[in-house]
C-alpha positions in Angstrom: 42.1 -4.2 84.6 45.0 -2.1 84.5 48.7 -2.7 83.6 50.6 -0.3 86.1 53.6 1.8 84.8 55.6 2.4 88.0 58.2 4.8 89.8 61.6 3.5 91.0 63.0 5.9 94.1 67.1 6.1 93.6 67.7 5.9 97.5 71.1 5.7 98.7 71.1 2.1 99.9 69.3 0.9 96.8 71.4 -2.3 94.9 72.6 -0.8 91.8 72.2 -4.4 90.4 69.3 -6.6 91.9 66.0 -4.4 90.3 67.5 -4.4 87.2 68.3 -8.2 87.2 64.5 -8.8 88.2 63.3 -6.5 85.4 65.9 -7.4 82.2 67.1 -4.3 81.8 70.4 -2.8 81.6 71.7 -1.3 85.2 72.1 2.9 85.1 74.8 2.4 87.6 72.5 4.3 89.9 70.8 3.1 92.8 67.8 1.7 92.4 66.0 1.0 95.6 62.4 0.3 95.4 59.4 0.4 93.1 56.7 1.5 94.4 53.1 -0.2 93.3 49.9 2.4 94.2 48.4 4.9 95.0 50.6 6.4 97.3 50.4 10.1 97.1 54.4 10.2 96.8 54.9 8.3 93.7 51.5 6.7 92.6 51.7 4.1 89.7 50.5 5.3 86.3 47.7 3.8 84.3 45.9 4.3 80.7 43.6 5.9 82.9 45.5 8.5 84.5 47.7 7.9 87.9 46.2 5.2 90.2 45.1 8.0 93.0 43.2 9.6 90.1 41.5 6.7 89.2 40.6 5.8 92.6 39.6 9.2 93.6 37.2 9.1 90.8 34.8 6.8 91.5 36.7 4.8 95.1 33.5 2.1 95.4 34.4 0.9 92.0 38.1 0.9 92.1 38.1 -0.4 95.9 34.6 -2.1 96.7 32.1 -1.2 99.8 33.7 -2.5 102.2 37.2 -1.3 101.8 36.1 2.0 101.7 33.9 1.1 104.6 36.6 -0.4 106.1 39.5 2.2 105.2 38.1 4.8 103.2 38.2 6.0 99.8 41.6 5.2 99.5 43.9 2.2 98.6 44.8 1.2 102.0 48.3 -0.3 101.6 51.7 -0.2 99.2 53.1 -2.7 97.4 57.1 -2.4 96.4 59.6 -4.3 95.1 62.8 -3.2 97.2 66.9 -3.9 96.7 68.4 -3.3 99.3 72.6 -2.5 98.7 73.4 -1.0 101.9 71.8 -1.0 105.4 68.8 1.0 105.7 68.0 2.5 109.2 67.3 1.0 111.8 64.1 2.0 112.5 60.2 1.3 114.8 56.8 2.0 113.3 53.9 3.4 115.6 50.7 1.4 116.3 47.3 3.3 114.8 46.8 5.2 118.9 50.2 6.5 118.9 50.2 8.0 115.3 47.3 9.9 115.5 48.4 11.2 119.2 51.7 11.9 117.4 50.0 13.6 114.4 47.8 15.6 116.4 50.4 16.8 118.9 53.4 18.1 115.9 49.9 19.7 113.5 49.3 21.7 117.1 52.2 22.9 117.4 52.9 23.5 113.8 55.5 21.6 112.5 55.7 21.5 108.8 55.2 18.4 107.2 58.5 18.7 105.2 60.8 19.7 108.4 63.3 17.2 109.0 62.7 17.0 112.6 59.0 16.1 112.3 58.3 12.6 113.3 54.6 12.0 111.7 53.7 12.4 108.7 50.0 11.2 108.5 47.8 9.5 111.6 48.3 6.0 110.3 50.3 3.1 111.4 52.5 1.1 109.5 52.9 -2.7 109.8 54.9 -3.8 107.2 55.6 -7.4 105.3 58.7 -8.5 103.5 59.2 -11.6 101.6 62.3 -12.3 99.9 63.1 -13.1 96.2 66.6 -13.4 97.1 68.7 -14.9 100.1 67.9 -11.1 102.2 69.6 -10.2 105.5 68.0 -8.3 108.0 67.7 -7.4 111.8 64.5 -7.8 113.7 63.2 -7.4 117.7 65.7 -7.9 120.4 67.8 -10.8 120.9 67.7 -11.9 124.2 69.9 -9.5 126.6 71.9 -12.7 128.2 72.9 -13.4 124.3 73.9 -10.3 123.5 75.7 -9.4 126.4 77.6 -12.4 125.6 78.1 -11.2 122.2 79.6 -7.5 123.3 81.6 -9.7 125.7 83.1 -11.9 123.5 84.6 -8.5 121.3 87.0 -7.9 124.0 86.3 -4.0 124.0 87.3 -2.7 127.6 83.8 0.4 126.7 81.6 -1.7 126.0 81.5 -3.5 129.6 78.6 -1.4 131.0 76.6 -2.3 128.3 77.4 -6.2 129.5 76.7 -5.1 133.1 73.4 -3.8 132.5 71.8 -6.5 129.7 72.6 -9.6 132.6 70.1 -7.7 134.7 67.0 -8.2 135.5 64.2 -7.8 134.1 65.1 -8.4 130.7 62.3 -5.3 129.4 64.6 -2.5 131.8 67.6 -4.1 130.7 67.2 -3.4 127.0 65.8 -0.3 127.4 68.4 1.1 129.5 71.2 0.2 127.0 69.6 1.8 124.4 68.9 4.9 126.0 72.6 5.1 127.3 73.6 4.4 124.1 71.4 7.5 122.2 72.7 9.1 125.0 75.9 8.1 125.2 78.7 11.2 124.1 79.0 11.4 121.0 82.9 11.6 120.7 83.2 8.8 123.1 80.9 6.6 121.4 82.5 7.2 118.0 86.1 6.0 119.8 83.9 2.8 121.4 82.1 1.9 118.2 85.6 2.2 115.9 86.8 -0.1 118.0 83.6 -2.7 118.0 83.9 -2.5 114.4 87.0 -3.3 114.0 87.0 -6.2 116.6 83.7 -7.6 114.5 85.7 -7.5 111.5 88.7 -9.4 113.1 86.2 -11.8 114.5 84.2 -12.8 111.3 81.6 -15.3 111.8 78.5 -14.2 113.3 79.9 -10.6 114.4 80.1 -10.4 110.3 77.0 -8.2 109.9 78.0 -5.7 112.3 81.1 -5.0 110.8 79.2 -4.8 107.6 76.9 -2.7 109.1 79.8 -0.5 110.5 81.5 -0.1 107.3 78.5 2.0 105.5 78.1 4.0 109.0 81.6 4.5 110.9 81.3 6.0 114.5 77.5 5.6 114.1 75.8 4.3 117.6 73.3 2.3 115.5 75.9 0.5 114.8 75.6 -1.2 118.8 71.8 -0.8 118.5 72.0 -2.7 115.7 73.6 -5.8 117.8 70.8 -5.9 120.6 68.4 -7.3 117.5 68.2 -10.8 116.2 70.0 -10.9 112.8 68.2 -13.3 110.2 68.8 -14.3 106.8 65.8 -15.4 105.5 65.9 -17.8 102.0 63.4 -17.5 98.7 60.0 -17.7 99.7 60.4 -16.4 103.3 59.4 -13.8 105.3 59.5 -11.0 108.5 56.4 -8.9 109.7 57.3 -6.5 111.1 54.6 -4.9 113.7 54.1 -2.0 115.7 57.3 -0.8 118.4 59.6 -3.2 117.1 63.1 -2.3 116.0 64.4 -3.4 112.5 66.3 -2.9 109.6 67.0 -4.3 106.1 70.6 -4.7 105.3 70.9 -6.6 102.1 68.7 -8.3 99.7 65.9 -8.3 97.0 62.0 -8.9 98.5 58.2 -8.0 97.8 57.5 -5.7 100.8 53.8 -4.4 101.5 52.6 -2.2 103.6 49.9 0.0 105.4 49.9 3.3 103.4 52.0 5.6 106.1 55.6 7.8 106.1 55.9 7.3 109.6 59.2 6.2 110.8 61.6 6.8 114.1 65.1 6.2 113.5 67.5 4.5 116.1 70.6 5.1 113.9 72.2 3.7 111.3 71.4 7.7 109.6 71.9 10.9 109.0 68.4 12.0 109.7 66.6 13.2 112.9 66.6 10.4 115.8 63.9 11.6 118.6 65.3 9.6 122.0 62.4 10.2 124.1 60.2 9.7 121.2 61.7 6.9 120.3 62.1 5.5 123.6 57.9 5.7 124.3 57.3 3.8 120.7 59.6 0.8 120.8 58.3 -2.2 122.2 61.1 -3.6 124.4 60.7 -7.1 124.2 63.1 -9.5 123.4 62.0 -12.9 121.4 62.6 -14.8 117.8 62.9 -12.8 115.0 59.3 -14.8 114.0 60.1 -16.2 109.8 57.2 -16.0 108.0 56.4 -19.5 105.9 53.3 -19.2 103.7 50.3 -21.4 104.2 48.7 -23.4 101.0 44.9 -23.6 100.7 43.7 -25.8 98.2 43.6 -23.7 95.2 47.2 -23.3 95.4 47.7 -20.3 97.3 50.2 -19.6 99.6 49.2 -17.1 102.3 51.5 -14.9 104.3 49.1 -14.7 107.7 49.7 -11.8 109.8 47.4 -9.7 111.9 46.9 -6.9 109.8 43.9 -5.7 107.5 44.8 -3.4 105.7 46.8 -5.2 103.4 46.8 -9.1 102.3 49.8 -11.1 100.5 50.0 -14.5 99.2 51.6 -15.8 96.0 50.9 -18.5 93.3 53.3 -20.4 91.8 51.8 -21.4 88.3 53.4 -24.9 87.0 53.6 -25.7 83.4 50.4 -26.7 81.9 48.6 -25.5 84.6 44.8 -23.9 84.0 43.4 -20.6 84.3 43.0 -19.5 88.4 40.1 -17.1 89.3 41.5 -14.4 91.1 38.1 -12.3 91.3 37.9 -10.8 94.7 35.4 -8.1 95.9 38.4 -6.4 97.1 41.2 -4.0 94.7 44.1 -6.1 94.0 47.6 -5.7 92.8 49.3 -8.5 90.9 53.0 -8.9 90.7 54.9 -11.3 88.7 58.6 -12.2 90.0 59.4 -15.2 87.8 58.6 -16.7 84.5 55.6 -15.2 82.5 52.3 -14.9 83.8 49.2 -13.6 81.8 46.2 -11.7 84.1 43.7 -11.0 82.0 44.5 -9.6 78.6 48.1 -8.7 79.8 51.1 -10.4 80.0 53.3 -10.0 82.5 57.2 -10.9 82.7 59.1 -10.3 86.1 59.1 -6.6 87.8 55.8 -6.1 86.1 52.2 -6.0 88.0 48.2 -4.9 87.1 45.9 -3.5 89.1 42.8 -4.9 89.7 39.4 -3.5 90.4 37.1 -4.5 92.8 34.4 -7.2 91.6 36.6 -7.2 88.3 37.0 -10.3 86.8 40.4 -11.7 87.2 42.7 -14.7 85.7 46.2 -15.6 86.1 47.3 -18.6 83.9 51.2 -19.1 82.3 54.3 -20.3 84.3 56.0 -18.2 87.0 55.4 -16.5 90.1 52.1 -14.2 90.7 52.4 -11.9 93.6 48.9 -11.2 95.0 48.0 -8.7 97.0 45.1 -7.1 98.9 43.0 -6.0 101.9 41.1 -8.3 104.9 37.7 -7.2 105.0 
């Protein structure tokens, strides 16, 4: 079992206080957006045996287990994070596996450099993800029913929104959503900036259901992504609740601290709320134009106290244990690789004492016991 020394990424949207507060350290004044736990080449965790990527490369079957290697190859198939949003992230979608493979092959064939700002596919993998709230956590997830969005926009009293309102009241709903998103992202930039500015002022004046979008516009003035965001369900998670983001589901995180897990991929198609490249034709190919509820996940408890966040993804499986005072040791041994992360209290994992924000890597089949009082998240794979 290896104690992990993890990198914190200082993305501009990160909270300056949430991760330091969890760790019990002094804020630096700089944003601390994500703490990465895993073997991702961008920032692999460090162990006493080298980086976790080097540890896995040395003997994949020993570290990951034969079943995981057979299913996912000789690499840790997931990346675990602490995510601390102090400002909205970009509005985005992720491709499914076939789309990622096709997109990556196409850009490789065309010779698009991997680090090119207009490159969409950094790898040939999909990127399903799950975020579980540690604090109240605001986000956008999936398309709201078009008629509800039409009423929301109509209530702003902004004349330039009327064409979108009319489109959203048309049928079928999937075609209406496609037409509106296309119109928003291909509109004249100056006209769109004026519309967004008027919309933001109205949202700010009216408050209530409009307040989240006023906040988004404050961070991204004039950005067409502000209107795109208004097509989506606004969700406020309570601690312990989660969102699953499958392929093609537009989403953005707005504010809060959570545990995030995802398949190892960097493939992102952006819809707005970003200065980065927005490839509208490719985005429209990937987005699933389906309206529905955001689908808040709550954990399902098993007899041994494990609370599982069930998803259709095999590359990761996230669960948690809330250990009460005086409970005996839990046997967490699995034939698959694990990362154990403490988020509250003090938990002993093997010989390691974990306090909030600290984690260990457990190789496949290695004996793993946990005891203490606190909350422990477990990340592994499903094989």
